[in-house]
C-alpha positions in Angstrom: 62.2 -14.2 -30.7 62.7 -11.3 -32.9 65.1 -11.8 -35.7 64.9 -10.8 -39.4 67.5 -11.5 -42.3 67.0 -9.6 -45.5 68.9 -9.3 -48.8 68.1 -6.1 -51.1 69.2 -3.0 -52.8 69.4 0.4 -51.0 66.8 2.3 -52.6 68.3 5.9 -52.0 71.8 6.9 -50.5 71.7 6.5 -46.6 70.5 9.6 -44.5 73.4 9.7 -41.4 73.1 12.2 -38.8 74.4 12.4 -35.1 71.9 12.7 -32.2 71.8 15.6 -30.0 72.6 15.5 -26.2 75.3 14.4 -23.8 75.9 11.3 -25.3 76.0 11.5 -29.1 75.4 8.7 -31.3 75.6 8.1 -35.0 72.3 7.4 -36.7 72.1 5.9 -40.1 68.7 5.4 -42.0 68.1 3.7 -45.5 65.6 1.8 -47.3 66.1 -1.6 -49.1 64.1 -3.4 -51.8 63.7 -6.9 -51.2 62.7 -9.0 -54.4 59.7 -11.4 -53.9 60.4 -14.9 -54.5 57.1 -15.8 -56.2 55.3 -12.8 -57.9 51.5 -12.8 -58.9 50.0 -10.6 -61.7 49.1 -7.3 -60.3 51.2 -7.5 -57.1 54.5 -5.8 -56.5 57.7 -7.4 -57.4 59.5 -6.1 -54.2 59.0 -5.1 -50.5 60.6 -2.0 -49.2 61.6 -1.9 -45.6 63.0 1.1 -43.7 66.2 0.1 -41.7 68.2 2.1 -38.8 71.7 1.4 -37.8 73.8 3.2 -34.9 77.1 3.8 -34.0 80.3 2.5 -36.0 77.6 0.6 -38.2 76.0 3.9 -38.9 79.5 5.3 -40.0 80.1 2.1 -42.1 76.7 2.6 -44.1 77.6 6.3 -44.5 81.1 5.6 -45.9 80.3 2.6 -48.1 76.6 2.2 -48.8 74.8 4.3 -51.8 71.7 3.7 -54.0 71.6 0.5 -55.5 74.2 -1.6 -53.3 73.1 -4.9 -52.4 73.5 -5.8 -48.8 72.4 -8.6 -46.4 71.2 -7.1 -43.0 70.5 -9.1 -39.8 68.3 -7.4 -37.3 65.1 -7.1 -35.4 61.9 -5.7 -36.4 60.5 -2.8 -34.0 57.2 -1.0 -34.3 57.0 2.7 -34.2 53.6 3.7 -33.7 52.4 7.1 -33.3 49.6 9.6 -33.8 50.5 12.3 -36.1 49.3 16.3 -35.9 46.1 15.4 -37.7 45.2 13.0 -34.9 45.8 9.6 -37.3 47.2 6.5 -36.2 50.5 6.0 -38.1 51.9 2.5 -38.1 55.7 2.4 -39.2 57.7 -0.8 -38.6 61.6 -0.4 -38.7 64.4 -3.0 -39.1 66.9 -2.1 -36.2 70.2 -3.4 -37.8 72.5 -5.9 -35.5 74.6 -6.9 -38.5 75.0 -5.7 -42.3 77.2 -7.3 -45.2 77.7 -6.7 -48.6 75.9 -9.2 -50.9 77.8 -9.1 -53.9 81.2 -8.2 -55.0 82.9 -4.9 -56.3 83.3 -6.3 -59.9 79.7 -7.9 -60.1 78.3 -4.4 -60.7 80.9 -2.6 -62.6 83.0 -1.4 -59.6 80.2 0.6 -58.2 80.1 -1.3 -54.5 82.9 -1.7 -52.0 83.9 -5.1 -50.6 82.4 -8.4 -50.4 83.1 -12.0 -51.8 84.2 -12.9 -55.3 82.7 -16.2 -55.0 81.7 -17.6 -58.3 83.8 -15.1 -60.2 86.1 -16.4 -62.8 89.5 -15.1 -63.9 89.2 -15.2 -67.3 86.7 -15.3 -70.6 83.1 -15.9 -70.1 81.5 -17.3 -66.9 82.5 -20.8 -66.5 85.0 -20.9 -69.1 88.7 -22.4 -68.1 92.0 -20.7 -68.9 93.9 -22.2 -71.7 97.1 -23.6 -70.4 100.0 -23.2 -73.0 101.9 -26.2 -74.5 104.9 -27.5 -72.7 103.8 -26.1 -69.2 102.6 -29.3 -67.7 106.1 -30.2 -66.5 106.4 -27.1 -64.3 102.8 -27.5 -62.8 103.0 -28.9 -59.1 100.0 -31.3 -60.0 99.3 -33.4 -63.0 
């Protein structure tokens, strides 16, 4: 089984193009930074993964994603090994996207993202505060 689930932020704006040929396909490429759960001194804080999407997903990527957007991607790992012009073996790993979703709400980053879930968001005051109910309103509430 070859399946990977990653959550991270785009490191740059996506590059989207259309393939040449009889059956043209939209191809979207972007990179995400995934924070490491446990960090050791002298090691990087994040890992970087190149991602590729096709068709409608690539169009979605072009329209709604930008540098800094937090996403969850589900896909498969694919090796793209080749020999370059200098005769050196190059090893490249791509995440081929099957699914992509927003990982945070539009409001959690000051309106910089699109869509997503508002789970954990409160409607008034600081996080975790309750709204004050004015005196005399208890009779109008459907529950008490």
